[in-house]
N, C-alpha and C positions, 0 to 999 in steps of 0.2 A: 698146817694151820688150819683151823676149823672155819667154816664160812662167817659165823660168829665173829672170829676175830679179827677178819679181813673188814669186814663192817666196824668194827669198833676203832679199827685202826683209821679207817676212812672218813668217819664222821669226827675223830679228835683232831684229825687233819683239815678238815673243812671248817671246824671251830675256830682253830687258832687262827684263821685266817677268813674271818667273817667279812670284812669290806671288800677282800678281792673276789671272796665268792659269791656275794651278794650282786656285786658289779658285772660279773662271768654271767650269773642267771638272768639279768636283765633282758639280753635279747632273745633269750629262749622265752621267758614270760610274756613277752610284747608279742611275739609272733603266736603263740599257743592262745594268748587271752584275746586275739584278733580274731584268731580263725574260730574259736569258741563262739565269742559273743554274735559273728557273722551267721555263722550256722543256726545257730540257736534262735536267732532272730527269723533266719531266712524263711521258715516254713510259716512263721505268724505273718511276716510282712507279705507273702506271696498271698496269703488266706485274705489279708486285709486288702489288698490290690484287687482280687478277683471280686470280693465283696463289693468294692466301689463301681464295677461293672454288672453286678446282679440288678440294678435297676433298670437294665434292659435285656430283656429275655432273647433268645436266639431268634425270635421272630421279627426283630425290632432292629431297624437302623438309625443311626444318627448322621444328619446332614447338617452342615454350618461351613460359615466362611472363614477363612485363615484368619488369626489373633495377630494383634501388635503388639501384645503386653499383659500382665498379670489380669484376672479378672474373670467373673462369670462366662460360663462358655458363649460365645458370639458377641459379647458386650464389646468387646475391643476390637471388633474386626472394622477394618476400614470401608468395605462393603458389606452391606446389610442384606441378608434374604427378605424378600418381601414375599405378598401374596402372588406375584407372578411367578415364583420359584414354588410356592405349596401347588398353586394348579398344576405345573410343571409335573413335579413329581408325582400328584396322584393320577395324571394321566399315564405313568410309567406301566406297562405291563408286568403283571406281579404285583402291586402296590394294591394292597386291600384297603389302606386309611392312612393318612396323613395329620400329623396333630402339631401344629405350631407351637413353640413354646418362648417364655422370655425368660431369663434369669439375670437379676440385677442385684446391686449390693445399695441398702437402704438404711435410713437411720432410725434405728429401735429405741424406744424409750419407755422404762418402766421402774417405777419407784424412784423417780427424779435420778436415775442413771441412763446414761447414753451410749449406745453402742452400732457399731455400723455390721450390719446382717444381711444375710443373702436372702432374697425374696424371689419366690418363683411364682407365674400366674397358673390357674386352674381355667382351661377352656371351658366356654359356655355351652357348647355343645355335650349330651350326656354321655355319650359314646367314647368320645375325647376324653373325658373326665375317668371313665371307666377304664379306658386304656393306660391313662397316666396312673390311675390308682393301682392297676393291676399289673403295671411294668414296675411298680415301685414295691409290690406286694404291701401297700400300707396298712397297716393294723392301728387301731384306736386303743391307745390307752387309757384316758378319759376323754369324755364330752364325745364329740362325734365328728365326722367327717365333713368338710366344708362342701355344699351343695354348687353345681354349675350356675354360675349367674347370680350367687348370693354376695350382695355386697356389704361393706361396713364388717365385715368378717374375716376371722384369719385363722388358719391352722397351722399349729407348731410342730417341730419336730422334737424329737424327745430330749434332745440336749437342752432346749429352753426350760424343761421343768426340772433340770439336775443343775442350771447354770447359778454359781453363786455370786456371778458377778453384780447381780441386781440388787441383793440384799434381802430379798422378798420372793417365795416361790410363787409361779405362774402357776394357774391351774385354768382349768375351763370355766369359763365367764369371767377371767379378769380383763381388764381393760388396759391395753397395751396403745403406744402413739408411736405411728409409723409415717417417718416425713411430716412431723407435726399433726396428723389426722388422726383421731382416736379408733382404735380396732376392737372387739371383742372376740376373745378366742373362743372358737367353738368346740376346739380340742386338741389333745396332745397326740403324737404318734407313738407309738411303742418303739424301743429302739430297734433301729435297723442295723444289718453290716455295713450299709453305707454311709459313712459318715455325712457325706454331701445331704443325704436325706434330714438326718438328725440335726443338721445346723441350720435348715431354711424354713422359712414362714411359707406358708401357700397362702395367696388372696386370689380372687376374681381377676379376668384379664382385665377388666374395666378400672378394677380399683388401681392397679399397677402401673397402667398407662396414664393415668389421671395424676396419681402421686410423681411418676418421674417424668411426666409431660414426653410420653412417647409415642413416636406417630407410627407410620404403616411400614413398620419393621419387624423382625422377627430375629431372635437368638439362634435358635435352633429348630430343625423340624425332627420329627420322630415318626418314621414311617413303617408300619406294620404290613409284613409281606404273607401274601395268602398261604404260601408252603415255606416252612421254616428251613426246609431242606435246599430251597432256591436262594437262600437269602445271599449268597453271595454273586450270583448271576444275577439276581435284581439289583443288587448295588452297583454292580459294573454298567448295567443299562442306564440307572440314574446319574452315575457320572457322565456316560456318554452323550445324555440328553441335554446335562445342563451345560457341558463343554461345548456342544454345538450352539445352544442359545446364545452363550456369553463368546463364542468365536475365540475359544482358549485352545492351545496346543497339548498335548499330551505332556504332562509332567510340568506344564506353566500355569496349573490350577490354583485359582484363588478361593477353593472352598475342599470340603472333604467327605467323603461318604465313607461312614466307619460300622463295622459289623462287631459285636463285642467280641467275637473272637480276634477280630483284627487290634482291640484295644488291649485286648489281656495280653495277645502276642507282642506288641509294642511295647508293652510295660516290661513283660518278661523280658525282653530284648536287653533293656535298660537294666534289669534287676542283676541278670547275667555279666554285663559288663562290670556293672558295682563289685560283683563277687569277684571277678577276675582280676580287678585291681587290687582289692582287700587281701585276696589270697596272693598276690605278688608281693605285697609289702610284707605280710606275714611270712613269705618264704625268703625275703631279704634277711628280715629279721633273726629268722632261725639260722640262715647261713651267719650272721654275724655272731650269733651265740655259738654257733659251733666253732668259729673261729676264735671267739674269746675264750673258749672249753680248751682249745688245743694250745693256746697261749699259755693260759694258766697251769696248764698241766707240764707246761716245758720249764716254767719259771718255778714250780714246785719240785722238779727233779731236779734242776739245778741247786736249790737251795736244800735239797734233802741227800745230796751226793753222798755224803760219808754216814746218813742213817741207812742208805741202800748198803754201803760197804759192809757197814756194821752187822746188818740183817743176813747178808750173804756169806760174813765171817763166821755166824754162828748158825750157819745149815740150811738158810733160805734160798729157795731154788729158782731160777728165773719165772719159771710160771707162776711161783708165789708173788714175786715183785711185779709182774705182769697183772696178775689177777687183784692186787691190790689197787694198783694205781688205775687199772680198767673200772673197778667198782667205786672209784672215786670220782672218775669223772661221769659215771653212768649217774651217781648220787646227785650230781650238779644240774645235769638232764633232768632226772625224774622230780627233783623238788621244786626245780624251775618249771616243771611241765605242770605240776598240782597247783602251785600256787598260779601260774597262768590261766590254768582252767577255771578256778575259783573267780579270779578277778574278770574271766571273761562272760561268766555267769552274773556275777554281778554288774557288769557293762550291759548285758542283753536287758537283765530285769531291771536297771535304771532308763534305759532308752525306752523300754514299753512302757512303763510309768509315766515318762515325761511326754509320750505320743499320747496316751490313755486321757492324761489328764488336760492336756491340751485341748483335743478333739471331745472331750467330754464323754466319750465310752471305749470300752474295752474292745477296740478295733486292732491293737496288735498284741498279741499273746506270744510268749515266751516258750519254745519245744525244748523242753530239756531231754536230751538223748545220751543214754548211758554209754550204748557204744562208742558214741563220739568221744565223750570224755576220758574212757578209758584207751580210746584208740590216740587222742593227742597226747595222752600222760605217757604210752608206750611208745609214740614218735618220738619225743622229745628225749626220752629215756635212750632210745637206739642213736639220738644224734649223739648224745653226751658218750654214748660207748665208743662210736666211730670217731668222734672228735679225740677222743684221747686214747685210743687204742696206737697210733705212731710214736707218740711220745712214752707213751707205756712200755711199747716193744723196746724201745731205743733204752729205756732204763733198766729193763730186765736184763740186758746186754752187757750192762757195765760190768768190767771185771773188780773183784774185791778190792785188789791192791790200789787201782788207779781211783778207785772209788773213796778209799780212805785217805790217799793222798791230796785230794781236792780241798 
């Protein structure tokens, strides 16, 4: 028999059992879809996560107290950082400069629409302001940057400009209400790889403290080190100095000193765990799919015993029967893999679209890898062949007389 004859027979057999074939494919589809969606989003997710830490370059450390819940950095801490901690950090060898920061949530009103948004402060010191702007790589899209000590003004992230929530475009010169007080928008920043910068409003330290009645407390401290190569060592010295000052034991600190590399490493660890979990789920789905294919092939052989006997009686050889059933099981895996791959891509693009819409910027891209797609489809085809081989082999060994009697 020609290959086209085998394919025709296999396709016709699958068409006659549409529901059973579809249910058998389901496990394969779920497994392949999960793998394709995860890996397609993986590179984009890592790029997005890395982008969130691009606001701190290699020569900057972030110091903050342990938080108690969700909220801006440091705002949910039981114990706040203070000027004493700032002076302590400045005195550490290797620290070139230290900048106190406040990031809080405030009520933002524009065009009679209210929303709660992040508000960060800009220090009065010009050098500190330059460090903040430089670390963010902040660039102006319209208007200008906020100047140190400039009150009654606010600089907005790019997402405010594109936000449809307020029903009216916010531009440089617009008047917005923050906590019931009017502020003039001096500028809109260009879109950043950090969605935090895109979503934040920046005002003077005095304005932020006055609006939210903030006392002598600091949410976080950004320390610039003199030599980026010594960042890890400086971080350890800062940690040791604060620990001694607070009389705390190693491992019981109520604060953290973090370098950008540590932050990225921590998040990558979480992403790797997620990858393992989803890959495990996908593997279980593929195993179930393989068992389903084997079960379907056994059932199909039992139903088609007379057909097998007839084919052997008219001259079909064992390898012909084996080939026909192996192709049939392989087709189940192949079609399931193709459908699963397209569903996986659809899931990835949908997740990307939802994330980008939620954060107001293209922070999560989908990386379409053709080797991944063809590899996933080939793998599912292989699963189908392997799962169907044993029942197909048993079918090929049936004797014509016995098969016709069944």
